[in-house]
Structure formats: C-alpha cells, structure tokens
C-alpha positions as CSV (number, residue, x, y, z in Angstrom):
1,M,-55.6,-0.2,8.6
2,K,-55.2,0.9,5.0
3,K,-53.2,3.9,6.1
4,L,-50.9,1.7,8.1
5,L,-50.2,-0.6,5.1
6,V,-49.6,2.4,2.8
7,S,-47.2,3.9,5.4
8,L,-45.4,0.6,5.8
9,F,-45.1,0.2,2.1
10,V,-43.7,3.8,1.7
11,F,-41.3,3.2,4.6
12,L,-40.0,0.0,3.0
13,I,-39.5,1.8,-0.4
14,L,-37.6,4.7,1.4
15,I,-35.4,2.2,3.3
16,T,-34.6,0.3,0.1
17,A,-33.8,3.5,-1.8
18,A,-31.5,4.6,1.1
19,G,-29.7,1.3,1.1
20,A,-29.3,1.4,-2.7
21,Y,-27.9,4.9,-2.6
22,G,-25.5,3.9,0.2
23,L,-24.2,1.0,-1.9
24,Y,-23.9,3.3,-4.9
25,Y,-22.1,5.9,-2.8
26,I,-19.4,3.6,-1.4
27,R,-18.7,1.7,-4.7
28,P,-15.2,2.0,-6.1
29,D,-14.7,4.8,-8.6
30,P,-11.8,3.7,-10.7
31,M,-11.2,0.1,-11.6
32,L,-8.0,-0.8,-9.7
33,S,-6.2,-4.1,-9.9
34,L,-3.4,-6.0,-8.1
35,D,-1.5,-6.5,-11.3
36,Y,2.2,-5.7,-10.7
37,E,5.6,-5.9,-12.3
38,S,8.5,-7.5,-10.5
39,V,11.0,-5.0,-9.0
40,P,14.4,-6.7,-8.8
41,L,15.7,-4.8,-5.8
42,K,18.7,-7.1,-5.5
43,D,19.7,-6.5,-9.1
44,K,19.2,-2.7,-8.6
45,A,21.5,-2.8,-5.6
46,L,24.2,-4.8,-7.4
47,D,24.0,-2.4,-10.3
48,M,24.4,0.5,-7.8
49,V,27.6,-1.2,-6.5
50,K,28.9,-1.7,-10.0
51,R,28.5,2.0,-10.7
52,R,30.3,2.7,-7.4
53,S,27.3,4.7,-6.1
54,L,26.0,4.6,-2.5
55,V,22.5,5.7,-3.4
56,L,19.5,3.6,-4.5
57,V,16.3,5.3,-5.6
58,L,13.0,3.6,-5.7
59,S,10.4,5.4,-7.9
60,E,6.8,5.7,-7.1
61,D,6.1,2.9,-9.7
62,D,8.7,0.6,-7.9
63,V,7.0,1.2,-4.5
64,N,3.5,0.7,-6.1
65,N,4.7,-2.6,-7.6
66,V,6.3,-3.8,-4.3
67,L,3.2,-3.0,-2.3
68,K,0.8,-4.6,-4.9
69,R,2.9,-7.7,-4.8
70,S,2.5,-7.8,-1.1
71,L,-1.3,-7.4,-1.4
72,A,-1.6,-9.9,-4.2
73,D,0.2,-12.5,-2.0
74,N,-2.3,-11.9,0.8
75,P,-5.4,-10.1,-0.5
76,R,-7.6,-11.1,2.5
77,R,-6.3,-8.7,5.1
78,Y,-9.2,-9.2,7.5
79,P,-11.7,-12.1,7.8
80,D,-14.5,-10.2,5.9
81,V,-12.4,-7.9,3.7
82,E,-10.6,-8.8,0.4
83,V,-8.4,-6.3,-1.4
84,R,-9.3,-6.4,-5.1
85,G,-7.2,-3.5,-6.4
86,A,-4.8,-0.8,-5.3
87,R,-2.9,2.3,-6.3
88,F,-0.2,4.0,-4.2
89,A,1.2,7.5,-4.4
90,L,4.2,9.0,-2.7
91,S,4.1,12.6,-1.4
92,G,7.1,13.3,0.8
93,D,7.0,11.0,3.8
94,R,3.3,10.2,3.1
95,L,2.0,7.2,1.2
96,V,-1.6,7.5,-0.1
97,S,-3.2,4.2,-0.9
98,D,-6.5,3.9,-2.9
99,L,-7.9,0.5,-2.3
100,S,-10.7,-1.4,-4.0
101,L,-12.3,-3.8,-1.5
102,M,-14.9,-6.5,-1.3
103,W,-16.6,-6.8,2.0
104,K,-18.2,-10.1,3.0
105,D,-17.8,-11.3,-0.7
106,R,-20.8,-9.1,-1.6
107,I,-20.3,-5.4,-1.2
108,P,-17.7,-3.6,-3.3
109,T,-16.3,-0.4,-1.8
110,S,-13.3,1.8,-2.0
111,M,-11.1,3.2,0.7
112,Q,-8.3,5.7,0.9
113,V,-5.6,5.2,3.6
114,T,-2.9,7.8,4.2
115,Y,0.3,6.5,5.9
116,R,3.4,8.3,7.3
117,L,6.5,6.5,6.2
118,G,9.5,5.7,8.4
119,W,12.5,3.5,8.5
120,Q,13.3,1.0,11.2
121,A,16.2,-1.2,9.9
122,P,15.7,-3.4,7.9
123,N,12.0,-2.5,7.4
124,L,10.2,0.4,5.8
125,T,7.3,1.2,8.1
126,A,4.0,2.9,7.3
127,T,1.9,4.2,10.2
128,V,-1.8,5.0,9.5
129,E,-2.7,8.7,9.6
130,S,-6.2,8.7,8.1
131,V,-8.8,6.3,6.7
132,K,-11.7,7.4,4.5
133,I,-14.4,5.8,2.5
134,K,-15.3,8.6,0.1
135,D,-15.6,11.6,2.3
136,I,-16.5,9.6,5.4
137,R,-13.6,9.5,7.9
138,L,-13.1,6.2,9.8
139,P,-11.0,5.6,13.0
140,E,-7.3,5.0,12.3
141,D,-7.4,1.6,14.0
142,T,-9.8,0.4,11.2
143,V,-6.6,-0.5,9.2
144,D,-3.3,-1.9,10.4
145,N,0.1,-0.3,10.0
146,L,2.3,-1.7,7.3
147,T,5.8,-3.2,7.5
148,L,7.7,-3.8,4.3
149,P,10.9,-5.9,4.7
150,L,12.8,-4.2,2.0
151,G,16.1,-4.8,3.7
152,E,15.7,-8.5,3.3
153,E,15.6,-8.2,-0.4
154,L,18.9,-6.4,-0.7
155,P,22.3,-8.2,-0.6
156,K,23.3,-8.8,3.0
157,P,26.6,-6.9,2.9
158,L,24.9,-3.7,2.0
159,K,23.8,-1.7,5.1
160,I,21.4,1.2,4.8
161,K,22.7,4.4,6.5
162,K,19.8,6.8,5.7
163,V,16.4,6.8,4.1
164,T,14.9,10.0,2.7
165,F,11.4,10.4,1.3
166,G,10.9,12.8,-1.7
167,D,8.0,13.5,-4.0
168,G,7.6,10.3,-6.0
169,E,10.7,8.5,-4.7
170,I,12.4,6.9,-1.8
171,R,16.2,7.3,-1.6
172,F,18.3,4.8,0.3
173,E,21.8,5.8,1.2
174,F,24.2,3.0,2.0
175,R,27.2,2.8,4.3
176,K,30.5,2.5,2.5
177,P,31.1,-1.2,2.2
178,S,34.3,-2.7,3.7
179,L,36.7,-4.7,1.6
180,S,35.3,-8.0,3.0
181,D,31.8,-6.7,2.0
182,L,33.0,-6.0,-1.5
183,K,34.4,-9.5,-1.8
184,E,31.2,-11.0,-0.7
185,L,29.3,-8.8,-3.1
186,A,31.7,-9.8,-5.9
187,G,30.5,-13.4,-5.4
188,S,27.0,-12.2,-6.2
189,F,27.9,-11.1,-9.7
C-alpha cells in the first residue's frame, strides 16, 4: 500500500511538472501589443493624385498598423481565444504574423501564422499557409483566412489595376482616372 501511495505521489509530481513545462513552452516570447497608428489611406491616395502618380505604396509599417487596428477592433476572434498582441512582416507575397494570445482567459500563448497574399477587388486577401505554436505545426484550418477591405478606404473614383507584393511593401497601381473621376476627386480636396 505504501508503494502505491509513493508511486501515485511521484506520478502526480511528474504530471504537474509536465504541465508546468508545457505552459512555459507555449508562453509568448516577446511582449506584443495591439497599439497602432492610424494609416490615412484616403489622404495617401489623394496625395498620390495631386502628385499625378498612379502608384500607391504601403510599407510594412502601414500594413502592420492596418492589421493591428482590425485586430484591436475585434480581439476575440474565436469564443475561447483573445488576441493580446501582434506583429506582421511582409516577405514578397507572404505575410507572417506573430500573435500573442490568451486562451480561455487563463493561458497565454504565442502563435505564428503565415499567409499568402492576394488581391480580389476591392479586398486584400490572406490565405493561411501554415500555423505554428513554437515549433509545433497545427492544421491550417485552425485559423481563418483574412480579408482586408482596403478598397473601401480609398476614394471611390480610384480603381486599382494591379497589386504587386515586394519585400516590405505592397504596391497598388491605379487605372488612369477619367475626366469625370478627376472632377469627383477634386471635390475631395
């Protein structure tokens, strides 16, 4: 009987240690936040028109701030998961997001999601390619694809012709506006 109690006690200690190590392993490394700066896309587009250019470039910081604003507006993406912080990096047509999450309001963890970027007018789309917690791969359907309605934030007469993804930037090339489009835009100044 004494051996059974000792074995049970050792087993409980091992289970507790394994659980503590698991929580330590999945904890977020860097302290991320959802603090963001406003990105005036409409003003950038109007400035582009004033300069008589047909190209608008969003930097990695701009994309980071737009996505953080979206997450800050709705941090609870799933019933049991709240996003506490994020950082986004552009690499060609890939968007890598490092997320700091709170699961069930008790367990902090971090997750890295890699998306493939695309354009389906008027939205920038991000399709999940991989999901990881530290070095543990999770199924892609663990996280939803993203849709960012960037076209809605631009002046209506401007129509995007082509979107290209570079390292650290997204370039929007616009169709040449017609005379009526320019008149409508002039009312925006």
